[in-house]
Backbone as XML, in Angstrom:
<?xml version="1.0"?>
<chain id="A" units="angstrom">
  <residue number="1" name="UNK">
    <atom name="N" x="8.271" y="22.955" z="-11.221"/>
    <atom name="CA" x="9.686" y="23.093" z="-10.936"/>
    <atom name="C" x="9.980" y="24.560" z="-10.705"/>
  </residue>
  <residue number="2" name="UNK">
    <atom name="N" x="10.602" y="24.864" z="-9.585"/>
    <atom name="CA" x="10.990" y="26.246" z="-9.355"/>
    <atom name="C" x="12.461" y="26.430" z="-9.723"/>
  </residue>
  <residue number="3" name="UNK">
    <atom name="N" x="12.985" y="27.617" z="-9.553"/>
    <atom name="CA" x="14.355" y="27.930" z="-9.933"/>
    <atom name="C" x="15.392" y="27.225" z="-9.072"/>
  </residue>
  <residue number="4" name="UNK">
    <atom name="N" x="14.988" y="26.647" z="-7.945"/>
    <atom name="CA" x="15.913" y="25.966" z="-7.050"/>
    <atom name="C" x="16.153" y="24.511" z="-7.452"/>
  </residue>
  <residue number="5" name="UNK">
    <atom name="N" x="15.568" y="24.060" z="-8.558"/>
    <atom name="CA" x="15.735" y="22.677" z="-8.977"/>
    <atom name="C" x="14.929" y="21.690" z="-8.166"/>
  </residue>
  <residue number="6" name="UNK">
    <atom name="N" x="13.771" y="22.129" z="-7.699"/>
    <atom name="CA" x="12.911" y="21.343" z="-6.822"/>
    <atom name="C" x="11.501" y="21.370" z="-7.397"/>
  </residue>
  <residue number="7" name="UNK">
    <atom name="N" x="10.805" y="20.240" z="-7.403"/>
    <atom name="CA" x="9.435" y="20.212" z="-7.902"/>
    <atom name="C" x="8.602" y="19.168" z="-7.187"/>
  </residue>
  <residue number="8" name="UNK">
    <atom name="N" x="7.287" y="19.395" z="-7.179"/>
    <atom name="CA" x="6.341" y="18.483" z="-6.548"/>
    <atom name="C" x="5.212" y="18.208" z="-7.532"/>
  </residue>
  <residue number="9" name="UNK">
    <atom name="N" x="4.801" y="16.964" z="-7.606"/>
    <atom name="CA" x="3.672" y="16.587" z="-8.441"/>
    <atom name="C" x="2.778" y="15.613" z="-7.701"/>
  </residue>
  <residue number="10" name="UNK">
    <atom name="N" x="1.471" y="15.694" z="-7.958"/>
    <atom name="CA" x="0.490" y="14.812" z="-7.324"/>
    <atom name="C" x="-0.519" y="14.395" z="-8.384"/>
  </residue>
  <residue number="11" name="UNK">
    <atom name="N" x="-0.982" y="13.154" z="-8.300"/>
    <atom name="CA" x="-2.016" y="12.697" z="-9.222"/>
    <atom name="C" x="-2.945" y="11.720" z="-8.505"/>
  </residue>
  <residue number="12" name="UNK">
    <atom name="N" x="-4.228" y="11.823" z="-8.792"/>
    <atom name="CA" x="-5.258" y="10.975" z="-8.208"/>
    <atom name="C" x="-5.915" y="10.180" z="-9.327"/>
  </residue>
  <residue number="13" name="UNK">
    <atom name="N" x="-6.047" y="8.863" z="-9.141"/>
    <atom name="CA" x="-6.617" y="7.985" z="-10.156"/>
    <atom name="C" x="-7.785" y="7.212" z="-9.551"/>
  </residue>
  <residue number="14" name="UNK">
    <atom name="N" x="-8.913" y="7.214" z="-10.258"/>
    <atom name="CA" x="-10.034" y="6.361" z="-9.878"/>
    <atom name="C" x="-9.705" y="4.948" z="-10.367"/>
  </residue>
  <residue number="15" name="UNK">
    <atom name="N" x="-9.604" y="4.009" z="-9.454"/>
    <atom name="CA" x="-9.248" y="2.641" z="-9.822"/>
    <atom name="C" x="-10.325" y="2.042" z="-10.718"/>
  </residue>
  <residue number="16" name="UNK">
    <atom name="N" x="-11.588" y="2.332" z="-10.434"/>
    <atom name="CA" x="-12.690" y="1.823" z="-11.254"/>
    <atom name="C" x="-12.584" y="2.333" z="-12.692"/>
  </residue>
  <residue number="17" name="UNK">
    <atom name="N" x="-12.342" y="3.637" z="-12.856"/>
    <atom name="CA" x="-12.193" y="4.197" z="-14.208"/>
    <atom name="C" x="-10.949" y="3.649" z="-14.897"/>
  </residue>
  <residue number="18" name="UNK">
    <atom name="N" x="-9.877" y="3.457" z="-14.146"/>
    <atom name="CA" x="-8.647" y="2.903" z="-14.694"/>
    <atom name="C" x="-8.886" y="1.474" z="-15.178"/>
  </residue>
  <residue number="19" name="UNK">
    <atom name="N" x="-9.637" y="0.704" z="-14.403"/>
    <atom name="CA" x="-9.962" y="-0.663" z="-14.804"/>
    <atom name="C" x="-10.769" y="-0.675" z="-16.104"/>
  </residue>
  <residue number="20" name="UNK">
    <atom name="N" x="-11.727" y="0.248" z="-16.235"/>
    <atom name="CA" x="-12.496" y="0.356" z="-17.486"/>
    <atom name="C" x="-11.589" y="0.726" z="-18.652"/>
  </residue>
  <residue number="21" name="UNK">
    <atom name="N" x="-10.641" y="1.653" z="-18.406"/>
    <atom name="CA" x="-9.690" y="2.044" z="-19.447"/>
    <atom name="C" x="-8.895" y="0.836" z="-19.929"/>
  </residue>
  <residue number="22" name="UNK">
    <atom name="N" x="-8.394" y="0.038" z="-18.999"/>
    <atom name="CA" x="-7.646" y="-1.163" z="-19.375"/>
    <atom name="C" x="-8.547" y="-2.125" z="-20.141"/>
  </residue>
  <residue number="23" name="UNK">
    <atom name="N" x="-9.773" y="-2.309" z="-19.668"/>
    <atom name="CA" x="-10.716" y="-3.204" z="-20.338"/>
    <atom name="C" x="-11.005" y="-2.728" z="-21.770"/>
  </residue>
  <residue number="24" name="UNK">
    <atom name="N" x="-11.194" y="-1.417" z="-21.933"/>
    <atom name="CA" x="-11.558" y="-0.872" z="-23.251"/>
    <atom name="C" x="-10.388" y="-0.792" z="-24.223"/>
  </residue>
  <residue number="25" name="UNK">
    <atom name="N" x="-9.173" y="-0.567" z="-23.719"/>
    <atom name="CA" x="-8.028" y="-0.378" z="-24.613"/>
    <atom name="C" x="-7.118" y="-1.595" z="-24.661"/>
  </residue>
  <residue number="26" name="UNK">
    <atom name="N" x="-7.173" y="-2.420" z="-23.637"/>
    <atom name="CA" x="-6.450" y="-3.678" z="-23.640"/>
    <atom name="C" x="-4.950" y="-3.577" z="-23.497"/>
  </residue>
  <residue number="27" name="UNK">
    <atom name="N" x="-4.293" y="-4.631" z="-23.978"/>
    <atom name="CA" x="-2.865" y="-4.787" z="-23.802"/>
    <atom name="C" x="-2.030" y="-3.674" z="-24.428"/>
  </residue>
  <residue number="28" name="UNK">
    <atom name="N" x="-2.410" y="-3.109" z="-25.580"/>
    <atom name="CA" x="-1.590" y="-2.013" z="-26.138"/>
    <atom name="C" x="-1.403" y="-0.845" z="-25.160"/>
  </residue>
  <residue number="29" name="UNK">
    <atom name="N" x="-2.422" y="-0.505" z="-24.397"/>
    <atom name="CA" x="-2.297" y="0.560" z="-23.402"/>
    <atom name="C" x="-1.285" y="0.165" z="-22.334"/>
  </residue>
  <residue number="30" name="UNK">
    <atom name="N" x="-1.399" y="-1.051" z="-21.827"/>
    <atom name="CA" x="-0.492" y="-1.520" z="-20.782"/>
    <atom name="C" x="0.949" y="-1.525" z="-21.291"/>
  </residue>
  <residue number="31" name="UNK">
    <atom name="N" x="1.163" y="-2.006" z="-22.514"/>
    <atom name="CA" x="2.509" y="-2.025" z="-23.094"/>
    <atom name="C" x="3.091" y="-0.627" z="-23.288"/>
  </residue>
  <residue number="32" name="UNK">
    <atom name="N" x="2.232" y="0.330" z="-23.610"/>
    <atom name="CA" x="2.675" y="1.704" z="-23.867"/>
    <atom name="C" x="3.044" y="2.438" z="-22.570"/>
  </residue>
  <residue number="33" name="UNK">
    <atom name="N" x="2.408" y="2.088" z="-21.472"/>
    <atom name="CA" x="2.569" y="2.827" z="-20.223"/>
    <atom name="C" x="3.514" y="2.143" z="-19.236"/>
  </residue>
  <residue number="34" name="UNK">
    <atom name="N" x="3.511" y="0.828" z="-19.178"/>
    <atom name="CA" x="4.240" y="0.109" z="-18.139"/>
    <atom name="C" x="5.363" y="-0.749" z="-18.716"/>
  </residue>
  <residue number="35" name="UNK">
    <atom name="N" x="6.425" y="-0.906" z="-17.921"/>
    <atom name="CA" x="7.506" y="-1.811" z="-18.296"/>
    <atom name="C" x="7.064" y="-3.242" z="-17.993"/>
  </residue>
  <residue number="36" name="UNK">
    <atom name="N" x="7.693" y="-4.231" z="-18.630"/>
    <atom name="CA" x="7.355" y="-5.626" z="-18.294"/>
    <atom name="C" x="7.570" y="-5.936" z="-16.810"/>
  </residue>
  <residue number="37" name="UNK">
    <atom name="N" x="8.577" y="-5.348" z="-16.199"/>
    <atom name="CA" x="8.827" y="-5.569" z="-14.774"/>
    <atom name="C" x="7.699" y="-5.001" z="-13.924"/>
  </residue>
  <residue number="38" name="UNK">
    <atom name="N" x="7.204" y="-3.814" z="-14.288"/>
    <atom name="CA" x="6.089" y="-3.216" z="-13.543"/>
    <atom name="C" x="4.849" y="-4.091" z="-13.631"/>
  </residue>
  <residue number="39" name="UNK">
    <atom name="N" x="4.579" y="-4.634" z="-14.806"/>
    <atom name="CA" x="3.416" y="-5.512" z="-14.982"/>
    <atom name="C" x="3.595" y="-6.778" z="-14.147"/>
  </residue>
  <residue number="40" name="UNK">
    <atom name="N" x="4.790" y="-7.352" z="-14.171"/>
    <atom name="CA" x="5.053" y="-8.560" z="-13.388"/>
    <atom name="C" x="4.871" y="-8.293" z="-11.892"/>
  </residue>
  <residue number="41" name="UNK">
    <atom name="N" x="5.368" y="-7.149" z="-11.406"/>
    <atom name="CA" x="5.195" y="-6.817" z="-9.988"/>
    <atom name="C" x="3.719" y="-6.650" z="-9.644"/>
  </residue>
  <residue number="42" name="UNK">
    <atom name="N" x="2.957" y="-6.022" z="-10.539"/>
    <atom name="CA" x="1.523" y="-5.829" z="-10.289"/>
    <atom name="C" x="0.804" y="-7.172" z="-10.223"/>
  </residue>
  <residue number="43" name="UNK">
    <atom name="N" x="1.200" y="-8.105" z="-11.074"/>
    <atom name="CA" x="0.552" y="-9.420" z="-11.095"/>
    <atom name="C" x="0.841" y="-10.224" z="-9.829"/>
  </residue>
  <residue number="44" name="UNK">
    <atom name="N" x="1.870" y="-9.845" z="-9.075"/>
    <atom name="CA" x="2.172" y="-10.497" z="-7.796"/>
    <atom name="C" x="1.265" y="-9.995" z="-6.669"/>
  </residue>
  <residue number="45" name="UNK">
    <atom name="N" x="0.594" y="-8.875" z="-6.889"/>
    <atom name="CA" x="-0.217" y="-8.244" z="-5.849"/>
    <atom name="C" x="-1.617" y="-8.859" z="-5.826"/>
  </residue>
  <residue number="46" name="UNK">
    <atom name="N" x="-2.323" y="-8.758" z="-4.687"/>
    <atom name="CA" x="-3.694" y="-9.279" z="-4.610"/>
    <atom name="C" x="-4.642" y="-8.607" z="-5.619"/>
  </residue>
  <residue number="47" name="UNK">
    <atom name="N" x="-4.424" y="-7.318" z="-5.915"/>
    <atom name="CA" x="-5.261" y="-6.591" z="-6.870"/>
    <atom name="C" x="-4.351" y="-5.915" z="-7.903"/>
  </residue>
  <residue number="48" name="UNK">
    <atom name="N" x="-4.035" y="-6.618" z="-9.005"/>
    <atom name="CA" x="-3.116" y="-6.061" z="-10.003"/>
    <atom name="C" x="-3.575" y="-4.733" z="-10.597"/>
  </residue>
  <residue number="49" name="UNK">
    <atom name="N" x="-4.863" y="-4.559" z="-10.797"/>
    <atom name="CA" x="-5.355" y="-3.300" z="-11.374"/>
    <atom name="C" x="-5.090" y="-2.146" z="-10.419"/>
  </residue>
  <residue number="50" name="UNK">
    <atom name="N" x="-5.331" y="-2.369" z="-9.134"/>
    <atom name="CA" x="-5.044" y="-1.332" z="-8.147"/>
    <atom name="C" x="-3.561" y="-0.974" z="-8.173"/>
  </residue>
  <residue number="51" name="UNK">
    <atom name="N" x="-2.712" y="-1.975" z="-8.240"/>
    <atom name="CA" x="-1.269" y="-1.746" z="-8.277"/>
    <atom name="C" x="-0.863" y="-0.936" z="-9.511"/>
  </residue>
  <residue number="52" name="UNK">
    <atom name="N" x="-1.409" y="-1.282" z="-10.668"/>
    <atom name="CA" x="-1.097" y="-0.532" z="-11.894"/>
    <atom name="C" x="-1.640" y="0.900" z="-11.809"/>
  </residue>
  <residue number="53" name="UNK">
    <atom name="N" x="-2.810" y="1.066" z="-11.219"/>
    <atom name="CA" x="-3.376" y="2.410" z="-11.059"/>
    <atom name="C" x="-2.462" y="3.264" z="-10.181"/>
  </residue>
  <residue number="54" name="UNK">
    <atom name="N" x="-1.919" y="2.683" z="-9.115"/>
    <atom name="CA" x="-0.999" y="3.413" z="-8.252"/>
    <atom name="C" x="0.278" y="3.798" z="-8.984"/>
  </residue>
  <residue number="55" name="UNK">
    <atom name="N" x="0.816" y="2.881" z="-9.756"/>
    <atom name="CA" x="2.016" y="3.184" z="-10.545"/>
    <atom name="C" x="1.722" y="4.277" z="-11.569"/>
  </residue>
  <residue number="56" name="UNK">
    <atom name="N" x="0.550" y="4.185" z="-12.204"/>
    <atom name="CA" x="0.155" y="5.202" z="-13.178"/>
    <atom name="C" x="0.088" y="6.575" z="-12.504"/>
  </residue>
  <residue number="57" name="UNK">
    <atom name="N" x="-0.505" y="6.630" z="-11.314"/>
    <atom name="CA" x="-0.612" y="7.899" z="-10.581"/>
    <atom name="C" x="0.770" y="8.460" z="-10.258"/>
  </residue>
  <residue number="58" name="UNK">
    <atom name="N" x="1.702" y="7.602" z="-9.861"/>
    <atom name="CA" x="3.045" y="8.080" z="-9.539"/>
    <atom name="C" x="3.788" y="8.533" z="-10.795"/>
  </residue>
  <residue number="59" name="UNK">
    <atom name="N" x="3.582" y="7.859" z="-11.906"/>
    <atom name="CA" x="4.193" y="8.300" z="-13.172"/>
    <atom name="C" x="3.656" y="9.676" z="-13.557"/>
  </residue>
  <residue number="60" name="UNK">
    <atom name="N" x="2.343" y="9.858" z="-13.466"/>
    <atom name="CA" x="1.729" y="11.166" z="-13.769"/>
    <atom name="C" x="2.264" y="12.242" z="-12.830"/>
  </residue>
  <residue number="61" name="UNK">
    <atom name="N" x="2.360" y="11.930" z="-11.544"/>
    <atom name="CA" x="2.870" y="12.899" z="-10.571"/>
    <atom name="C" x="4.312" y="13.280" z="-10.903"/>
  </residue>
  <residue number="62" name="UNK">
    <atom name="N" x="5.099" y="12.319" z="-11.323"/>
    <atom name="CA" x="6.481" y="12.586" z="-11.696"/>
    <atom name="C" x="6.548" y="13.515" z="-12.895"/>
  </residue>
  <residue number="63" name="UNK">
    <atom name="N" x="5.737" y="13.257" z="-13.902"/>
    <atom name="CA" x="5.714" y="14.122" z="-15.089"/>
    <atom name="C" x="5.295" y="15.538" z="-14.707"/>
  </residue>
  <residue number="64" name="UNK">
    <atom name="N" x="4.313" y="15.650" z="-13.835"/>
    <atom name="CA" x="3.867" y="16.977" z="-13.386"/>
    <atom name="C" x="4.958" y="17.721" z="-12.630"/>
  </residue>
  <residue number="65" name="UNK">
    <atom name="N" x="5.817" y="16.992" z="-11.932"/>
    <atom name="CA" x="6.892" y="17.619" z="-11.164"/>
    <atom name="C" x="8.074" y="18.010" z="-12.047"/>
  </residue>
  <residue number="66" name="UNK">
    <atom name="N" x="8.084" y="17.556" z="-13.295"/>
    <atom name="CA" x="9.216" y="17.758" z="-14.198"/>
    <atom name="C" x="8.895" y="18.639" z="-15.405"/>
  </residue>
  <residue number="67" name="UNK">
    <atom name="N" x="8.252" y="19.778" z="-15.239"/>
    <atom name="CA" x="7.970" y="20.601" z="-16.416"/>
    <atom name="C" x="9.275" y="21.059" z="-17.052"/>
  </residue>
  <residue number="68" name="UNK">
    <atom name="N" x="9.250" y="21.167" z="-18.369"/>
    <atom name="CA" x="10.444" y="21.610" z="-19.076"/>
    <atom name="C" x="11.403" y="20.487" z="-19.406"/>
  </residue>
  <residue number="69" name="UNK">
    <atom name="N" x="11.042" y="19.233" z="-19.058"/>
    <atom name="CA" x="11.877" y="18.094" z="-19.438"/>
    <atom name="C" x="11.290" y="17.455" z="-20.684"/>
  </residue>
  <residue number="70" name="UNK">
    <atom name="N" x="12.035" y="16.564" z="-21.318"/>
    <atom name="CA" x="11.504" y="15.915" z="-22.517"/>
    <atom name="C" x="10.432" y="14.875" z="-22.234"/>
  </residue>
  <residue number="71" name="UNK">
    <atom name="N" x="10.197" y="14.526" z="-20.975"/>
    <atom name="CA" x="9.202" y="13.498" z="-20.667"/>
    <atom name="C" x="7.788" y="14.053" z="-20.786"/>
  </residue>
  <residue number="72" name="UNK">
    <atom name="N" x="6.920" y="13.268" z="-21.404"/>
    <atom name="CA" x="5.500" y="13.599" z="-21.514"/>
    <atom name="C" x="4.705" y="12.354" z="-21.156"/>
  </residue>
  <residue number="73" name="UNK">
    <atom name="N" x="3.401" y="12.470" z="-21.193"/>
    <atom name="CA" x="2.546" y="11.315" z="-20.930"/>
    <atom name="C" x="2.843" y="10.195" z="-21.925"/>
  </residue>
  <residue number="74" name="UNK">
    <atom name="N" x="3.284" y="10.553" z="-23.126"/>
    <atom name="CA" x="3.598" y="9.534" z="-24.128"/>
    <atom name="C" x="4.848" y="8.734" z="-23.778"/>
  </residue>
  <residue number="75" name="UNK">
    <atom name="N" x="5.642" y="9.219" z="-22.847"/>
    <atom name="CA" x="6.886" y="8.566" z="-22.456"/>
    <atom name="C" x="6.782" y="7.841" z="-21.117"/>
  </residue>
  <residue number="76" name="UNK">
    <atom name="N" x="5.587" y="7.475" z="-20.707"/>
    <atom name="CA" x="5.416" y="6.902" z="-19.371"/>
    <atom name="C" x="6.235" y="5.643" z="-19.150"/>
  </residue>
  <residue number="77" name="UNK">
    <atom name="N" x="6.462" y="4.851" z="-20.187"/>
    <atom name="CA" x="7.218" y="3.622" z="-20.001"/>
    <atom name="C" x="8.685" y="3.914" z="-19.670"/>
  </residue>
  <residue number="78" name="UNK">
    <atom name="N" x="9.150" y="5.126" z="-19.936"/>
    <atom name="CA" x="10.523" y="5.503" z="-19.606"/>
    <atom name="C" x="10.686" y="5.805" z="-18.115"/>
  </residue>
  <residue number="79" name="UNK">
    <atom name="N" x="9.588" y="5.980" z="-17.414"/>
    <atom name="CA" x="9.614" y="6.173" z="-15.960"/>
    <atom name="C" x="9.348" y="4.808" z="-15.343"/>
  </residue>
  <residue number="80" name="UNK">
    <atom name="N" x="10.327" y="4.260" z="-14.663"/>
    <atom name="CA" x="10.226" y="2.906" z="-14.128"/>
    <atom name="C" x="9.953" y="2.962" z="-12.629"/>
  </residue>
  <residue number="81" name="UNK">
    <atom name="N" x="8.792" y="2.457" z="-12.240"/>
    <atom name="CA" x="8.406" y="2.422" z="-10.831"/>
    <atom name="C" x="8.742" y="1.042" z="-10.284"/>
  </residue>
  <residue number="82" name="UNK">
    <atom name="N" x="9.732" y="1.008" z="-9.410"/>
    <atom name="CA" x="10.143" y="-0.242" z="-8.786"/>
    <atom name="C" x="9.684" y="-0.304" z="-7.344"/>
  </residue>
  <residue number="83" name="UNK">
    <atom name="N" x="10.356" y="-1.164" z="-6.581"/>
    <atom name="CA" x="9.952" y="-1.344" z="-5.194"/>
    <atom name="C" x="11.188" y="-1.624" z="-4.344"/>
  </residue>
  <residue number="84" name="UNK">
    <atom name="N" x="11.296" y="-0.923" z="-3.236"/>
    <atom name="CA" x="12.365" y="-1.168" z="-2.267"/>
    <atom name="C" x="12.059" y="-2.449" z="-1.497"/>
  </residue>
  <residue number="85" name="UNK">
    <atom name="N" x="13.019" y="-2.924" z="-0.733"/>
    <atom name="CA" x="12.840" y="-4.143" z="0.069"/>
    <atom name="C" x="11.677" y="-4.011" z="1.047"/>
  </residue>
  <residue number="86" name="UNK">
    <atom name="N" x="11.397" y="-2.773" z="1.491"/>
    <atom name="CA" x="10.305" y="-2.558" z="2.453"/>
    <atom name="C" x="8.955" y="-2.312" z="1.772"/>
  </residue>
  <residue number="87" name="UNK">
    <atom name="N" x="8.930" y="-2.385" z="0.438"/>
    <atom name="CA" x="7.691" y="-2.196" z="-0.310"/>
    <atom name="C" x="7.454" y="-0.787" z="-0.814"/>
  </residue>
  <residue number="88" name="UNK">
    <atom name="N" x="8.254" y="0.173" z="-0.364"/>
    <atom name="CA" x="8.065" y="1.553" z="-0.822"/>
    <atom name="C" x="8.508" y="1.685" z="-2.288"/>
  </residue>
  <residue number="89" name="UNK">
    <atom name="N" x="7.872" y="2.583" z="-3.028"/>
    <atom name="CA" x="8.195" y="2.697" z="-4.447"/>
    <atom name="C" x="9.522" y="3.420" z="-4.702"/>
  </residue>
  <residue number="90" name="UNK">
    <atom name="N" x="10.143" y="3.035" z="-5.806"/>
    <atom name="CA" x="11.306" y="3.756" z="-6.313"/>
    <atom name="C" x="10.939" y="4.293" z="-7.685"/>
  </residue>
  <residue number="91" name="UNK">
    <atom name="N" x="11.524" y="5.403" z="-8.055"/>
    <atom name="CA" x="11.260" y="6.004" z="-9.364"/>
    <atom name="C" x="12.595" y="6.170" z="-10.080"/>
  </residue>
  <residue number="92" name="UNK">
    <atom name="N" x="12.722" y="5.504" z="-11.210"/>
    <atom name="CA" x="13.933" y="5.609" z="-12.022"/>
    <atom name="C" x="13.580" y="6.351" z="-13.312"/>
  </residue>
  <residue number="93" name="UNK">
    <atom name="N" x="14.384" y="7.374" z="-13.604"/>
    <atom name="CA" x="14.209" y="8.170" z="-14.808"/>
    <atom name="C" x="15.291" y="7.824" z="-15.826"/>
  </residue>
  <residue number="94" name="UNK">
    <atom name="N" x="15.061" y="8.157" z="-17.106"/>
    <atom name="CA" x="16.122" y="7.942" z="-18.099"/>
    <atom name="C" x="17.379" y="8.731" z="-17.722"/>
  </residue>
  <residue number="95" name="UNK">
    <atom name="N" x="18.523" y="8.243" z="-18.158"/>
    <atom name="CA" x="19.810" y="8.872" z="-17.825"/>
    <atom name="C" x="19.896" y="10.339" z="-18.254"/>
  </residue>
  <residue number="96" name="UNK">
    <atom name="N" x="19.189" y="10.709" z="-19.332"/>
    <atom name="CA" x="19.283" y="12.085" z="-19.835"/>
    <atom name="C" x="18.385" y="13.067" z="-19.097"/>
  </residue>
  <residue number="97" name="UNK">
    <atom name="N" x="17.655" y="12.607" z="-18.085"/>
    <atom name="CA" x="16.807" y="13.486" z="-17.279"/>
    <atom name="C" x="17.520" y="13.709" z="-15.947"/>
  </residue>
  <residue number="98" name="UNK">
    <atom name="N" x="18.059" y="14.910" z="-15.729"/>
    <atom name="CA" x="18.953" y="15.151" z="-14.588"/>
    <atom name="C" x="18.238" y="15.434" z="-13.258"/>
  </residue>
  <residue number="99" name="UNK">
    <atom name="N" x="17.410" y="14.491" z="-12.829"/>
    <atom name="CA" x="16.674" y="14.649" z="-11.581"/>
    <atom name="C" x="16.649" y="13.336" z="-10.835"/>
  </residue>
  <residue number="100" name="UNK">
    <atom name="N" x="16.510" y="13.430" z="-9.532"/>
    <atom name="CA" x="16.193" y="12.263" z="-8.714"/>
    <atom name="C" x="14.769" y="12.468" z="-8.196"/>
  </residue>
  <residue number="101" name="UNK">
    <atom name="N" x="14.083" y="11.369" z="-7.984"/>
    <atom name="CA" x="12.673" y="11.432" z="-7.585"/>
    <atom name="C" x="12.457" y="10.587" z="-6.341"/>
  </residue>
  <residue number="102" name="UNK">
    <atom name="N" x="11.739" y="11.159" z="-5.392"/>
    <atom name="CA" x="11.234" y="10.411" z="-4.256"/>
    <atom name="C" x="9.723" y="10.348" z="-4.428"/>
  </residue>
  <residue number="103" name="UNK">
    <atom name="N" x="9.174" y="9.138" z="-4.403"/>
    <atom name="CA" x="7.744" y="9.010" z="-4.675"/>
    <atom name="C" x="7.014" y="8.201" z="-3.631"/>
  </residue>
  <residue number="104" name="UNK">
    <atom name="N" x="5.706" y="8.383" z="-3.619"/>
    <atom name="CA" x="4.850" y="7.655" z="-2.696"/>
    <atom name="C" x="3.542" y="7.316" z="-3.394"/>
  </residue>
  <residue number="105" name="UNK">
    <atom name="N" x="2.995" y="6.160" z="-3.052"/>
    <atom name="CA" x="1.694" y="5.728" z="-3.570"/>
    <atom name="C" x="0.833" y="5.339" z="-2.378"/>
  </residue>
  <residue number="106" name="UNK">
    <atom name="N" x="-0.424" y="5.803" z="-2.374"/>
    <atom name="CA" x="-1.377" y="5.415" z="-1.339"/>
    <atom name="C" x="-2.699" y="5.057" z="-1.991"/>
  </residue>
  <residue number="107" name="UNK">
    <atom name="N" x="-3.477" y="4.276" z="-1.281"/>
    <atom name="CA" x="-4.782" y="3.829" z="-1.767"/>
    <atom name="C" x="-5.826" y="4.098" z="-0.699"/>
  </residue>
  <residue number="108" name="UNK">
    <atom name="N" x="-7.009" y="4.503" z="-1.139"/>
    <atom name="CA" x="-8.143" y="4.664" z="-0.236"/>
    <atom name="C" x="-9.402" y="4.385" z="-1.031"/>
  </residue>
  <residue number="109" name="UNK">
    <atom name="N" x="-10.062" y="3.296" z="-0.702"/>
    <atom name="CA" x="-11.279" y="2.944" z="-1.417"/>
    <atom name="C" x="-10.999" y="2.752" z="-2.899"/>
  </residue>
  <residue number="110" name="UNK">
    <atom name="N" x="-11.681" y="3.532" z="-3.728"/>
    <atom name="CA" x="-11.559" y="3.411" z="-5.179"/>
    <atom name="C" x="-10.487" y="4.332" z="-5.750"/>
  </residue>
  <residue number="111" name="UNK">
    <atom name="N" x="-9.622" y="4.868" z="-4.938"/>
    <atom name="CA" x="-8.642" y="5.839" z="-5.434"/>
    <atom name="C" x="-7.213" y="5.443" z="-5.108"/>
  </residue>
  <residue number="112" name="UNK">
    <atom name="N" x="-6.344" y="5.766" z="-6.051"/>
    <atom name="CA" x="-4.898" y="5.647" z="-5.860"/>
    <atom name="C" x="-4.326" y="7.043" z="-6.032"/>
  </residue>
  <residue number="113" name="UNK">
    <atom name="N" x="-3.396" y="7.402" z="-5.184"/>
    <atom name="CA" x="-2.747" y="8.712" z="-5.287"/>
    <atom name="C" x="-1.245" y="8.506" z="-5.375"/>
  </residue>
  <residue number="114" name="UNK">
    <atom name="N" x="-0.642" y="9.257" z="-6.270"/>
    <atom name="CA" x="0.810" y="9.250" z="-6.394"/>
    <atom name="C" x="1.335" y="10.635" z="-6.117"/>
  </residue>
  <residue number="115" name="UNK">
    <atom name="N" x="2.425" y="10.714" z="-5.372"/>
    <atom name="CA" x="3.067" y="11.989" z="-5.075"/>
    <atom name="C" x="4.550" y="11.859" z="-5.378"/>
  </residue>
  <residue number="116" name="UNK">
    <atom name="N" x="5.106" y="12.876" z="-6.020"/>
    <atom name="CA" x="6.518" y="12.859" z="-6.381"/>
    <atom name="C" x="7.179" y="14.176" z="-5.976"/>
  </residue>
  <residue number="117" name="UNK">
    <atom name="N" x="8.356" y="14.053" z="-5.400"/>
    <atom name="CA" x="9.197" y="15.202" z="-5.114"/>
    <atom name="C" x="10.478" y="14.981" z="-5.913"/>
  </residue>
  <residue number="118" name="UNK">
    <atom name="N" x="10.856" y="15.984" z="-6.698"/>
    <atom name="CA" x="12.036" y="15.833" z="-7.532"/>
    <atom name="C" x="13.085" y="16.886" z="-7.148"/>
  </residue>
  <residue number="119" name="UNK">
    <atom name="N" x="14.332" y="16.489" z="-7.310"/>
    <atom name="CA" x="15.472" y="17.371" z="-7.095"/>
    <atom name="C" x="16.377" y="17.284" z="-8.308"/>
  </residue>
  <residue number="120" name="UNK">
    <atom name="N" x="16.878" y="18.407" z="-8.731"/>
    <atom name="CA" x="17.817" y="18.448" z="-9.839"/>
    <atom name="C" x="19.141" y="17.845" z="-9.405"/>
  </residue>
  <residue number="121" name="UNK">
    <atom name="N" x="19.750" y="17.070" z="-10.292"/>
    <atom name="CA" x="21.077" y="16.521" z="-10.015"/>
    <atom name="C" x="22.156" y="17.379" z="-10.666"/>
  </residue>
  <residue number="122" name="UNK">
    <atom name="N" x="21.767" y="18.405" z="-11.392"/>
    <atom name="CA" x="22.725" y="19.349" z="-11.978"/>
    <atom name="C" x="23.286" y="20.235" z="-10.895"/>
  </residue>
  <residue number="123" name="UNK">
    <atom name="N" x="24.561" y="20.338" z="-10.839"/>
    <atom name="CA" x="25.190" y="21.209" z="-9.844"/>
    <atom name="C" x="25.494" y="22.554" z="-10.442"/>
  </residue>
</chain>
């Protein structure tokens, strides 16, 4: 985040490693990181693990773009990754975090990448 109230974050996730993480840690990890709606949306996709990996990458990218806020990796469930009618992701933050986020998720082979651009809503 620079002094202009603008920040960028990027995160790359190995889908294979993410799948192993889910396998090794199980449902408690999923509950800690994702909202029930995010899990339901992922289960609608042909590859739910890939979908969750992409959401995880976008959550990480959002946190990286928001230094100095109360959000940390431990608060990932507070960042809600939804979907627009055209399939593009939406990022909703808690009301006490004064930023708007534009995010993107892409996949290539075994990787998911999330990118977030944030703008301060404080005038």
